[in-house]
PAMIVO-624236 format. One record per residue (C-alpha): residue number from 0; residue in three letters; z, x, y. Coordinates in steps of 0.02 Angstrom, whole numbers, always signed. Each point is the difference from the previous one (the first is absolute). Last residue first. Example, Ala and Ser with C-alpha at 12.3 -4.5 7.8 and 13.67 -1.06 7.14 Angstrom:
<sites>
1; Ser; +357; +684; -53 $
0; Ala; +33; -69; -172 $
</sites>
This chain:
<sites>
387; Unk; -1992; +4202; -3911 $
386; Unk; +151; -85; +82 $
385; Unk; -106; -127; +93 $
384; Unk; -177; -10; -73 $
383; Unk; -128; +113; +86 $
382; Unk; -11; +109; -154 $
381; Unk; -57; -148; -105 $
380; Unk; -148; -28; +117 $
379; Unk; -49; +183; -4 $
378; Unk; +0; -3; -190 $
377; Unk; -105; -158; -9 $
376; Unk; -126; +72; +124 $
375; Unk; -9; +163; -96 $
374; Unk; -29; -93; -164 $
373; Unk; -136; -98; +91 $
372; Unk; -95; +160; +25 $
371; Unk; -89; +32; +166 $
370; Unk; -144; +124; -2 $
369; Unk; -52; +104; +150 $
368; Unk; -88; +5; +168 $
367; Unk; -179; -32; -53 $
366; Unk; -128; -24; +139 $
365; Unk; -51; -176; +48 $
364; Unk; -2; +29; +189 $
363; Unk; +165; -96; +21 $
362; Unk; +80; +112; -131 $
361; Unk; +10; -47; -183 $
360; Unk; +143; -20; -122 $
359; Unk; -60; -21; -180 $
358; Unk; +111; -106; -113 $
357; Unk; +86; +39; -164 $
356; Unk; +96; -97; -135 $
355; Unk; -93; -161; +35 $
354; Unk; +34; -181; +45 $
353; Unk; -128; -71; +120 $
352; Unk; +77; -134; +115 $
351; Unk; +175; +61; -35 $
350; Unk; -43; +176; +55 $
349; Unk; -72; -66; +164 $
348; Unk; +141; -124; +32 $
347; Unk; +131; +136; -23 $
346; Unk; -92; +115; +121 $
345; Unk; -13; -141; +128 $
344; Unk; +187; -30; -17 $
343; Unk; +45; +177; +48 $
342; Unk; -139; +127; +32 $
341; Unk; -188; +27; +16 $
340; Unk; -48; +148; +111 $
339; Unk; -105; +89; -133 $
338; Unk; -113; -151; -19 $
337; Unk; -9; -57; -181 $
336; Unk; -145; +18; -122 $
335; Unk; +45; -80; -169 $
334; Unk; -59; -169; +61 $
333; Unk; -174; +72; +35 $
332; Unk; -29; +45; -183 $
331; Unk; +26; +180; -56 $
330; Unk; -41; -12; -184 $
329; Unk; +150; +58; -99 $
328; Unk; -5; +175; -72 $
327; Unk; +55; +67; -171 $
326; Unk; -178; +12; -70 $
325; Unk; -62; +61; +172 $
324; Unk; +86; +165; -33 $
323; Unk; -129; +36; -132 $
322; Unk; +59; +28; -181 $
321; Unk; -19; +159; -104 $
320; Unk; +121; +121; +86 $
319; Unk; +135; -135; +2 $
318; Unk; -2; -35; -186 $
317; Unk; +121; +141; -51 $
316; Unk; +116; -52; +141 $
315; Unk; +23; -175; -74 $
314; Unk; -46; -140; +124 $
313; Unk; +151; -112; +35 $
312; Unk; +49; +106; +150 $
311; Unk; -172; -30; +78 $
310; Unk; +8; -187; -33 $
309; Unk; +171; -13; +83 $
308; Unk; -56; +105; +149 $
307; Unk; -149; -113; +25 $
306; Unk; -140; +97; +84 $
305; Unk; -73; -97; +147 $
304; Unk; -187; -30; +8 $
303; Unk; -151; -11; +115 $
302; Unk; +33; +120; +143 $
301; Unk; -164; +50; +85 $
300; Unk; -59; +180; -22 $
299; Unk; -184; -36; -23 $
298; Unk; +7; +39; -185 $
297; Unk; +134; -138; -6 $
296; Unk; +184; +44; +12 $
295; Unk; +155; -7; -109 $
294; Unk; +171; -1; +83 $
293; Unk; +149; +95; -70 $
292; Unk; +180; -18; +56 $
291; Unk; +156; +107; +12 $
290; Unk; -89; +155; +63 $
289; Unk; +83; +171; -9 $
288; Unk; -173; +80; +27 $
287; Unk; +18; +103; -160 $
286; Unk; +74; -146; -93 $
285; Unk; -144; -111; +56 $
284; Unk; -128; +131; -49 $
283; Unk; +74; +15; -175 $
282; Unk; +9; -189; -20 $
281; Unk; -183; -16; +49 $
280; Unk; -48; +140; -121 $
279; Unk; +91; -87; -144 $
278; Unk; -84; -166; +44 $
277; Unk; -173; +73; -14 $
276; Unk; -101; -32; +159 $
275; Unk; -119; -148; -18 $
274; Unk; +83; -100; +140 $
273; Unk; -20; +138; +126 $
272; Unk; +166; +58; +76 $
271; Unk; +106; -47; +153 $
270; Unk; +179; +64; +4 $
269; Unk; +136; -97; +89 $
268; Unk; +167; +41; +77 $
267; Unk; +116; -145; -34 $
266; Unk; +36; -133; +130 $
265; Unk; +177; -66; +23 $
264; Unk; +17; +34; +186 $
263; Unk; -171; -75; +36 $
262; Unk; +42; -156; -97 $
261; Unk; +153; -41; +108 $
260; Unk; +139; -99; -85 $
259; Unk; +145; -1; +123 $
258; Unk; -66; -164; +75 $
257; Unk; +38; -83; -170 $
256; Unk; +189; +28; +4 $
255; Unk; +38; -153; +108 $
254; Unk; -102; -104; -124 $
253; Unk; +117; +43; -141 $
252; Unk; +154; -47; +99 $
251; Unk; -85; -160; +57 $
250; Unk; -40; -46; -180 $
249; Unk; +183; +22; -49 $
248; Unk; +54; -109; +147 $
247; Unk; -124; -137; -48 $
246; Unk; +55; +8; -181 $
245; Unk; +183; -21; +50 $
244; Unk; -38; -147; +112 $
243; Unk; -103; -88; -133 $
242; Unk; +130; +30; -135 $
241; Unk; +144; -62; +108 $
240; Unk; -97; -154; +62 $
239; Unk; -62; -52; -172 $
238; Unk; +169; +32; -81 $
237; Unk; +86; -107; +134 $
236; Unk; -129; -138; -25 $
235; Unk; +25; -2; -189 $
234; Unk; +190; +8; +8 $
233; Unk; +10; -136; +130 $
232; Unk; -114; -111; -104 $
231; Unk; +107; +28; -154 $
230; Unk; +159; -44; +95 $
229; Unk; -75; -157; +78 $
228; Unk; -73; -55; -168 $
227; Unk; +171; +19; -85 $
226; Unk; +82; -116; +126 $
225; Unk; +82; +49; +163 $
224; Unk; +158; -87; +60 $
223; Unk; -22; -79; +172 $
222; Unk; +154; +21; +108 $
221; Unk; -101; +74; +142 $
220; Unk; +111; +151; +24 $
219; Unk; +69; +45; -172 $
218; Unk; -134; -80; -110 $
217; Unk; -156; +42; +98 $
216; Unk; +64; +171; +47 $
215; Unk; +27; +43; -183 $
214; Unk; -175; -60; -45 $
213; Unk; -71; +99; +148 $
212; Unk; +74; +168; -50 $
211; Unk; -161; +59; -83 $
210; Unk; -102; -57; +149 $
209; Unk; +109; +106; +114 $
208; Unk; -21; +151; -113 $
207; Unk; -190; -22; +1 $
206; Unk; +1; -16; +190 $
205; Unk; +93; +165; +14 $
204; Unk; -130; +80; -112 $
203; Unk; -143; -73; +102 $
202; Unk; +76; +65; +163 $
201; Unk; +19; +169; -85 $
200; Unk; -185; -4; -30 $
199; Unk; -35; -50; +180 $
198; Unk; +95; +153; +62 $
197; Unk; -86; +114; -126 $
196; Unk; -171; -72; +39 $
195; Unk; +22; +24; +187 $
194; Unk; +58; +179; -27 $
193; Unk; -158; +36; -99 $
192; Unk; -110; -81; +131 $
191; Unk; +71; +119; +129 $
190; Unk; -40; -17; +186 $
189; Unk; +180; -45; +35 $
188; Unk; -21; -161; +100 $
187; Unk; -166; -59; -71 $
186; Unk; +51; +47; -178 $
185; Unk; +164; -92; +19 $
184; Unk; -91; -156; +58 $
183; Unk; -137; +14; -132 $
182; Unk; +130; +21; -138 $
181; Unk; +93; -154; +63 $
180; Unk; -162; -101; -9 $
179; Unk; -32; +68; -175 $
178; Unk; +176; -53; -48 $
177; Unk; -34; -171; +72 $
176; Unk; -148; -12; -118 $
175; Unk; +120; +16; -146 $
174; Unk; -3; +157; -109 $
173; Unk; +96; +60; +98 $
172; Unk; +136; -66; +115 $
171; Unk; +5; -85; +170 $
170; Unk; +6; -184; -50 $
169; Unk; -164; -69; +71 $
168; Unk; -52; -57; -172 $
167; Unk; +150; -116; -6 $
166; Unk; -53; -91; +159 $
165; Unk; -180; -30; -53 $
164; Unk; +49; -47; -177 $
163; Unk; +128; -127; +65 $
162; Unk; -125; -76; +122 $
161; Unk; -128; -3; -140 $
160; Unk; +115; -83; -126 $
159; Unk; +66; -132; +119 $
158; Unk; -168; -55; +68 $
157; Unk; -90; +6; -167 $
156; Unk; +139; -101; -83 $
155; Unk; -4; -131; +136 $
154; Unk; -190; -8; -13 $
153; Unk; +11; -26; -188 $
152; Unk; +132; -136; +16 $
151; Unk; -105; -84; +133 $
150; Unk; -151; +0; -113 $
149; Unk; +101; -65; -146 $
148; Unk; +64; -152; +93 $
147; Unk; +33; -46; +180 $
146; Unk; -145; +3; +119 $
145; Unk; -59; +155; +96 $
144; Unk; +5; -6; +191 $
143; Unk; +165; +75; +60 $
142; Unk; +15; +112; -154 $
141; Unk; -163; +82; +52 $
140; Unk; +90; +100; +133 $
139; Unk; +113; +78; -132 $
138; Unk; -154; +49; -99 $
137; Unk; -72; +87; +153 $
136; Unk; +165; +89; +33 $
135; Unk; +10; +59; -180 $
134; Unk; -179; +61; +1 $
133; Unk; +33; +93; +163 $
132; Unk; +162; +74; -67 $
131; Unk; -93; +58; -156 $
130; Unk; -137; +79; +107 $
129; Unk; +128; +86; +111 $
128; Unk; +84; +69; -157 $
127; Unk; -165; +77; -54 $
126; Unk; -62; +61; +171 $
125; Unk; +157; +106; +21 $
124; Unk; -45; +132; -129 $
123; Unk; -181; +39; +44 $
122; Unk; +38; -2; +186 $
121; Unk; +154; +111; -12 $
120; Unk; -76; +132; -111 $
119; Unk; -157; +5; +111 $
118; Unk; +110; +15; +155 $
117; Unk; +98; +143; -78 $
116; Unk; -156; +106; -24 $
115; Unk; -98; +64; -150 $
114; Unk; +48; -138; -119 $
113; Unk; -9; +54; -182 $
112; Unk; -146; -12; -119 $
111; Unk; -69; -127; -120 $
110; Unk; +86; -167; +30 $
109; Unk; +68; -98; -149 $
108; Unk; +62; -171; +62 $
107; Unk; +151; -72; -92 $
106; Unk; +55; -178; -29 $
105; Unk; +145; -116; -37 $
104; Unk; +149; +39; -112 $
103; Unk; -79; -44; -168 $
102; Unk; -174; +67; +41 $
101; Unk; -154; -26; +108 $
100; Unk; -102; +160; +18 $
99; Unk; -120; +41; +140 $
98; Unk; -121; +139; -41 $
97; Unk; -95; +157; +50 $
96; Unk; +20; -5; +189 $
95; Unk; -103; +133; +90 $
94; Unk; +78; +60; +164 $
93; Unk; -110; +2; +155 $
92; Unk; +123; -69; +127 $
91; Unk; -81; -171; -6 $
90; Unk; +8; +13; -189 $
89; Unk; +189; +14; +7 $
88; Unk; +10; -155; +111 $
87; Unk; -106; -100; -121 $
86; Unk; +101; +58; -151 $
85; Unk; +169; -36; +80 $
84; Unk; -63; -174; +49 $
83; Unk; -59; -25; -179 $
82; Unk; +178; +29; -59 $
81; Unk; +71; -141; +105 $
80; Unk; -147; -113; -42 $
79; Unk; +32; +35; -185 $
78; Unk; +183; -50; +23 $
77; Unk; -65; -163; +75 $
76; Unk; -102; -29; -157 $
75; Unk; +156; +44; -97 $
74; Unk; +79; -159; +68 $
73; Unk; -154; -103; -40 $
72; Unk; +1; +62; -182 $
71; Unk; +187; -33; -15 $
70; Unk; -25; -175; +72 $
69; Unk; -132; -34; -130 $
68; Unk; +123; +53; -134 $
67; Unk; +128; -122; +67 $
66; Unk; -130; -140; -4 $
65; Unk; -36; +49; -182 $
64; Unk; +187; -10; -33 $
63; Unk; +6; -174; +74 $
62; Unk; -144; -46; -114 $
61; Unk; +122; +2; -144 $
60; Unk; +62; -170; +55 $
59; Unk; -77; -60; +162 $
58; Unk; +114; -149; +15 $
57; Unk; +81; +36; +168 $
56; Unk; -96; +83; +142 $
55; Unk; +121; +63; +134 $
54; Unk; +149; +23; -113 $
53; Unk; -99; +53; -153 $
52; Unk; -89; +135; +102 $
51; Unk; +171; +65; +52 $
50; Unk; +53; +5; -183 $
49; Unk; -162; +96; -44 $
48; Unk; +22; +134; +136 $
47; Unk; +119; +111; -100 $
46; Unk; -99; -14; -162 $
45; Unk; -167; +33; +85 $
44; Unk; +73; +145; +97 $
43; Unk; +63; +76; -163 $
42; Unk; -171; -21; -81 $
41; Unk; -84; +82; +149 $
40; Unk; +128; +141; -9 $
39; Unk; -44; +34; -181 $
38; Unk; -186; -18; +31 $
37; Unk; +13; +130; +139 $
36; Unk; +69; +126; -125 $
35; Unk; -175; +13; -73 $
34; Unk; -50; +83; +162 $
33; Unk; -139; -76; +103 $
32; Unk; -130; +112; +79 $
31; Unk; -107; -34; +154 $
30; Unk; -129; +138; +20 $
29; Unk; -29; +51; +179 $
28; Unk; -144; -32; +123 $
27; Unk; +106; -116; +108 $
26; Unk; +21; -109; -155 $
25; Unk; -65; +24; -176 $
24; Unk; +30; -102; -157 $
23; Unk; +114; -34; -149 $
22; Unk; +20; +177; -67 $
21; Unk; +125; +31; -137 $
20; Unk; +168; +89; -7 $
19; Unk; +114; +63; -136 $
18; Unk; -47; +182; +25 $
17; Unk; -44; +50; +179 $
16; Unk; -187; +11; +29 $
15; Unk; -52; +182; +20 $
14; Unk; -45; +52; +180 $
13; Unk; -182; +48; +10 $
12; Unk; -23; +175; +74 $
11; Unk; -103; +7; +160 $
10; Unk; +154; -21; +111 $
9; Unk; +86; +147; -79 $
8; Unk; +175; -50; -46 $
7; Unk; +133; +38; +133 $
6; Unk; +72; -174; -18 $
5; Unk; +78; -131; +110 $
4; Unk; +95; -150; -61 $
3; Unk; +20; -173; +76 $
2; Unk; +150; -109; -22 $
1; Unk; +46; -182; -14 $
0; Unk; +149; -92; -67 $
</sites>
């Protein structure tokens, strides 16, 4: 199974390494991570392949399990090619790719950001299955020239596995690549990325149900009774598909609400005061001006600090006449200055890049428009939820 995930994380913020993984290298400019669960599947592949190794190369003894392990590494090398193709295509469209992870069910490419147009979604998604099909076709062609033995067994396995992976990943349901292809198609027809995600998410849920019923189908229609491994594998894959589809639909619902977050609409009226002004006097002036934010300025009148509402409230009233307003201010670094027109996903990226309780909104000419509080952003986001 293969999937790639998009994120609205700020592109300058390092993505934390998922727990239970370790780095083994870099490809296409992205970290290659291996999950500890990979060793479990590698061991299972080694055990399953060992009898076949014994058939084509008798007398290896325990080395047949080593040969099976080598096959597992080669097989996941082709999975890495699949994921690397996603990464290369994403980078061509300007999206950073933080990591490629190999895990129990295949691989996953973590792409920072979401496709801006249907054709980007389609290209990034479809290139993975096409790569697997190409590897499978190439391996199939090699079968006509490779000699019998372990090499032929490996090539046969590569051909079959990659052709199967390529076809299965084109199944139209999230989180599979085929689900992304379906999303791109619906998006292109309807003009709505959200609607495309919902349709593809339901495709993933339907696929999960079909996978869950596979053991019953195998016995009643094909006459092949499933064993315990078949049932467990069906449960794991169905859970993977259902969870991935559900998470994608939930993320789409959240993302559809982001355009309603407009910084200008949430700005608080702002009062500018000298940094050495007593805090009590600054509060009095702010109340008189009905300002919801206070900015400290240099002697030349340039903004240089943002008063923290939390720090202000934590200062006892009896102390406020004796401490300067700058004592409860945060230095106004460039990341705390946001353009007044910022909105939606760009707004979320900005406040993720530099976490703070307040930001200064500035006009195009650099003049102060107001103060944006993250509490106001959170409240506005919650109010856009259905049923709120």
